[in-house]
C-alpha positions as CSV (number, residue, x, y, z in Angstrom):
1,X,14.6,-10.3,3.7
2,X,17.8,-10.7,5.6
3,X,17.6,-11.4,9.4
4,X,20.4,-10.2,11.5
5,X,21.4,-12.5,14.6
6,X,22.8,-10.9,17.7
7,X,23.1,-11.6,21.4
8,X,20.4,-10.8,24.0
9,X,20.7,-7.7,26.2
10,X,23.0,-5.5,24.3
11,X,24.3,-5.0,20.7
12,X,27.0,-2.8,19.2
13,X,25.6,-0.6,16.4
14,X,27.2,1.4,13.6
15,X,25.6,3.8,11.3
16,X,26.8,3.8,7.6
17,X,25.9,6.6,5.2
18,X,25.7,4.8,1.8
19,X,25.5,8.3,0.0
20,X,28.7,9.5,1.3
21,X,30.3,6.1,1.6
22,X,31.5,6.4,5.2
23,X,30.4,5.7,8.8
24,X,28.5,8.5,10.7
25,X,30.1,10.1,13.6
26,X,27.1,12.3,14.6
27,X,25.1,11.8,17.7
28,X,21.9,9.9,16.7
29,X,18.8,8.8,18.3
30,X,17.8,5.2,17.9
31,X,14.4,3.9,18.5
32,X,14.4,0.1,19.8
33,X,11.5,-2.1,19.4
34,X,11.2,-5.7,20.9
35,X,8.5,-8.3,19.9
36,X,7.9,-11.3,21.9
37,X,6.3,-14.6,20.8
38,X,3.3,-14.1,23.3
39,X,2.4,-10.8,21.3
40,X,4.0,-8.4,23.8
41,X,5.8,-5.4,22.4
42,X,8.3,-3.0,24.2
43,X,9.8,0.2,23.0
44,X,12.8,2.4,24.0
45,X,14.8,5.4,22.5
46,X,18.4,5.6,23.1
47,X,21.2,8.0,21.7
48,X,24.7,7.1,20.5
49,X,27.5,9.2,19.0
50,X,28.3,7.5,15.6
51,X,28.6,3.9,17.1
52,X,28.3,2.2,20.3
53,X,26.8,-0.4,22.6
54,X,23.0,-0.1,23.1
55,X,20.8,-1.9,25.6
56,X,18.0,-4.1,24.0
57,X,14.8,-5.5,25.5
58,X,15.5,-8.8,27.4
59,X,14.4,-12.0,26.0
60,X,12.2,-10.8,22.9
61,X,12.0,-12.9,19.9
62,X,12.7,-10.2,17.4
63,X,14.2,-6.7,17.7
64,X,14.0,-3.8,15.3
65,X,16.3,-0.6,15.3
66,X,15.1,2.7,13.6
67,X,17.8,5.3,13.3
68,X,16.8,9.0,13.2
69,X,19.1,10.7,10.8
70,X,18.7,14.2,9.7
71,X,15.0,14.1,10.5
72,X,14.3,10.8,8.5
73,X,13.6,7.4,9.9
74,X,15.8,4.5,8.6
75,X,14.9,1.1,10.1
76,X,17.3,-1.9,10.3
77,X,16.3,-5.3,9.0
78,X,14.4,-7.5,11.6
79,X,16.8,-9.0,14.1
80,X,16.5,-12.4,15.5
81,X,18.4,-13.0,18.7
82,X,21.0,-15.6,19.7
83,X,24.5,-15.7,20.7
84,X,26.5,-15.7,17.4
85,X,27.1,-12.0,16.9
86,X,26.9,-8.7,18.8
87,X,27.2,-6.2,16.1
88,X,25.0,-4.6,13.4
89,X,25.3,-1.9,10.9
90,X,22.4,0.2,10.0
91,X,22.5,2.1,6.6
92,X,21.2,5.6,6.3
93,X,21.1,8.0,3.1
94,X,21.2,11.7,2.5
95,X,17.9,12.9,1.4
96,X,16.9,14.8,-1.8
97,X,13.7,16.5,-3.0
98,X,14.8,16.1,-6.7
99,X,12.4,13.8,-8.4
100,X,14.3,13.7,-11.7
101,X,15.9,10.3,-10.7
102,X,12.5,8.7,-9.7
103,X,10.4,6.6,-11.9
104,X,7.1,4.8,-11.2
105,X,7.6,1.6,-12.9
106,X,4.2,-0.1,-12.2
107,X,0.9,0.4,-10.4
108,X,-1.2,-2.5,-9.6
109,X,-4.8,-2.2,-8.4
110,X,-6.7,-5.1,-6.9
111,X,-10.5,-4.9,-6.4
112,X,-12.2,-7.3,-3.9
113,X,-15.6,-7.3,-2.3
114,X,-15.8,-8.1,1.4
115,X,-19.1,-8.5,3.3
116,X,-20.8,-6.2,0.7
117,X,-18.2,-3.4,0.7
118,X,-15.5,-2.9,-2.0
119,X,-11.8,-3.3,-0.7
120,X,-9.3,-1.5,-3.0
121,X,-5.6,-2.4,-2.7
122,X,-2.9,-0.5,-4.7
123,X,0.7,-1.3,-4.9
124,X,3.3,1.0,-6.6
125,X,6.6,0.0,-7.7
126,X,9.4,2.6,-8.2
127,X,13.1,2.9,-9.1
128,X,15.3,5.6,-7.5
129,X,18.4,5.8,-9.8
130,X,20.3,8.2,-7.5
131,X,22.6,7.6,-4.4
132,X,20.2,9.5,-2.2
133,X,16.8,8.7,-0.6
134,X,14.0,10.8,-2.1
135,X,11.2,12.6,0.0
136,X,8.6,14.5,-1.7
137,X,5.3,14.2,-3.6
138,X,5.7,11.0,-5.7
139,X,2.0,10.2,-6.4
140,X,-1.4,12.0,-6.2
141,X,-4.7,9.9,-6.3
142,X,-8.3,10.8,-5.9
143,X,-10.4,8.4,-3.8
144,X,-14.1,7.7,-4.6
145,X,-16.7,9.3,-2.8
146,X,-18.0,7.2,0.3
147,X,-14.4,5.7,0.8
148,X,-12.9,5.1,4.3
149,X,-10.1,3.5,6.2
150,X,-7.4,4.8,4.1
151,X,-4.1,3.1,5.2
152,X,-0.5,3.4,3.8
153,X,2.2,0.8,4.4
154,X,4.8,2.1,6.7
155,X,4.6,5.7,8.5
156,X,1.1,6.9,8.5
157,X,2.5,10.4,8.1
158,X,3.7,9.6,4.6
159,X,0.8,11.4,2.9
160,X,-1.3,14.6,2.8
161,X,-5.1,14.5,2.4
162,X,-7.4,17.2,1.0
163,X,-11.0,15.9,0.9
164,X,-10.8,12.9,-1.5
165,X,-7.4,14.0,-2.9
166,X,-4.4,12.0,-1.6
167,X,-0.6,13.2,-1.9
168,X,1.7,10.4,-1.2
169,X,5.2,11.3,0.0
170,X,6.9,8.2,1.4
171,X,10.6,8.0,1.8
172,X,12.1,6.1,-1.4
173,X,15.5,4.6,-0.8
174,X,18.0,4.2,-3.7
175,X,17.3,1.1,-6.0
176,X,14.0,-0.5,-6.6
177,X,11.2,-0.7,-4.1
178,X,7.6,-0.4,-3.6
179,X,4.9,0.9,-1.2
180,X,1.2,0.3,-1.0
181,X,-2.1,1.6,0.2
182,X,-5.7,0.4,0.7
183,X,-9.1,1.7,1.5
184,X,-12.8,0.6,1.5
185,X,-15.6,2.1,-0.7
186,X,-19.2,1.9,0.5
187,X,-20.8,3.0,-2.9
188,X,-22.6,0.6,-5.3
189,X,-20.9,2.3,-8.1
190,X,-17.7,4.3,-8.4
191,X,-14.7,5.0,-10.8
192,X,-11.1,5.2,-10.5
193,X,-8.4,7.0,-12.8
194,X,-4.7,6.6,-12.3
195,X,-1.9,8.0,-14.5
196,X,1.7,8.6,-14.5
197,X,3.1,5.1,-14.1
198,X,4.8,3.3,-17.0
199,X,2.7,0.1,-16.5
200,X,-0.7,-0.6,-14.9
201,X,-2.4,-4.0,-14.1
202,X,-6.0,-4.4,-12.7
203,X,-7.1,-7.4,-10.8
204,X,-10.7,-7.8,-10.1
205,X,-12.6,-10.7,-8.5
206,X,-14.7,-12.2,-11.2
207,X,-17.9,-11.8,-9.2
208,X,-17.4,-7.9,-9.5
209,X,-18.8,-6.0,-12.5
210,X,-15.7,-4.0,-13.9
211,X,-15.1,-1.9,-16.9
212,X,-11.5,-0.9,-17.6
213,X,-10.7,1.7,-20.1
214,X,-7.3,2.3,-22.0
215,X,-6.5,-1.3,-21.1
216,X,-6.5,-4.8,-22.7
217,X,-7.9,-7.9,-21.1
218,X,-4.9,-10.1,-19.9
219,X,-6.8,-13.2,-18.9
220,X,-7.5,-14.8,-15.7
221,X,-5.1,-15.4,-12.8
222,X,-5.4,-17.6,-9.6
223,X,-4.2,-16.2,-6.3
224,X,-4.6,-18.2,-3.1
225,X,-7.5,-20.2,-4.7
226,X,-9.3,-17.0,-5.8
227,X,-9.7,-16.3,-9.6
228,X,-9.2,-12.8,-10.9
229,X,-9.9,-10.9,-14.2
230,X,-6.6,-9.1,-15.2
231,X,-6.2,-6.1,-17.5
232,X,-3.0,-4.2,-18.3
233,X,-2.3,-0.8,-19.5
234,X,0.5,1.8,-20.2
235,X,0.6,5.3,-19.1
236,X,-2.9,5.6,-17.6
237,X,-5.9,3.6,-16.8
238,X,-9.7,4.2,-16.0
239,X,-11.8,1.7,-14.1
240,X,-15.4,1.6,-13.4
241,X,-16.8,-0.6,-10.7
242,X,-20.4,-1.7,-10.2
243,X,-23.5,-0.7,-12.0
244,X,-24.0,3.0,-13.0
245,X,-26.9,4.6,-11.4
246,X,-28.8,5.4,-14.7
247,X,-28.5,1.8,-15.9
248,X,-29.5,0.4,-12.5
249,X,-32.7,2.7,-12.6
250,X,-33.3,1.7,-16.1
251,X,-33.3,-1.9,-15.2
252,X,-35.6,-1.3,-12.2
253,X,-38.0,0.6,-14.4
254,X,-38.0,-2.3,-17.0
255,X,-38.7,-4.8,-14.4
256,X,-41.5,-2.7,-13.0
257,X,-43.0,-2.3,-16.6
258,X,-42.8,-6.0,-17.2
259,X,-44.5,-6.8,-13.9
260,X,-47.3,-4.2,-14.7
261,X,-47.8,-5.8,-18.0
262,X,-48.0,-9.2,-16.4
263,X,-50.5,-8.1,-13.7
264,X,-52.7,-6.4,-16.4
265,X,-52.5,-9.7,-18.6
266,X,-53.8,-11.7,-15.4
267,X,-56.5,-9.2,-14.5
268,X,-57.8,-9.2,-18.3
269,X,-57.7,-13.0,-18.3
270,X,-59.6,-13.3,-15.1
271,X,-62.2,-10.7,-16.3
272,X,-62.9,-12.5,-19.6
273,X,-63.6,-15.8,-17.9
274,X,-67.3,-16.9,-18.1
């Protein structure tokens, strides 16, 4: 990620439309956010006509600019403040709802268990082959029952929810990119079905019972000292996590039966003693 270096207190901002290949002359709102090393944050909104000087928070460590262009939000790269430059160009795009130039290249699922609760992390990689940003439904997923804490990277308004069904609508810029989301599942057993991506990979903590359909086992991988079982698939994948209720009940019945037989044997042995 590139870091722009600018002087404190003010900066000259230009807006460049990458779709049209020219600078923007319209009046635009810019959201300014300042982040300090002590954890403080300050926010402001200013307006410029195409380009101009804007005031920025005094003495923050990092500044972020977000341009509001035709109803969409286009953020700048993070800005580290110093005295070497006083100008920055923020890129924007025209936006289309045509999905024909969008492909979902890969969809990765990570399955963890934290304090007895399953934590699911999903990362989607896409390619936008056009010169316009895309806004529209890009992926529909169904969450397991007893799931909570759904969170998507970026703007939390980038999805619609109806019960357990989620429709994801993040702004996809031209080129390659990704977006992610995560949630928690409070059930002992649940299943996931994902389809539509070219490639899938499933990463599961080795301590978790997982059954993956329409996939091949791809060995084990280590990430930050933790070992994961890995599967890969094309087109679609189905994952079962935990022990199915019928299997769990059968195991409990078997244990109860064995315990009953053991107790009967003890009683029979005691009664037959002289």
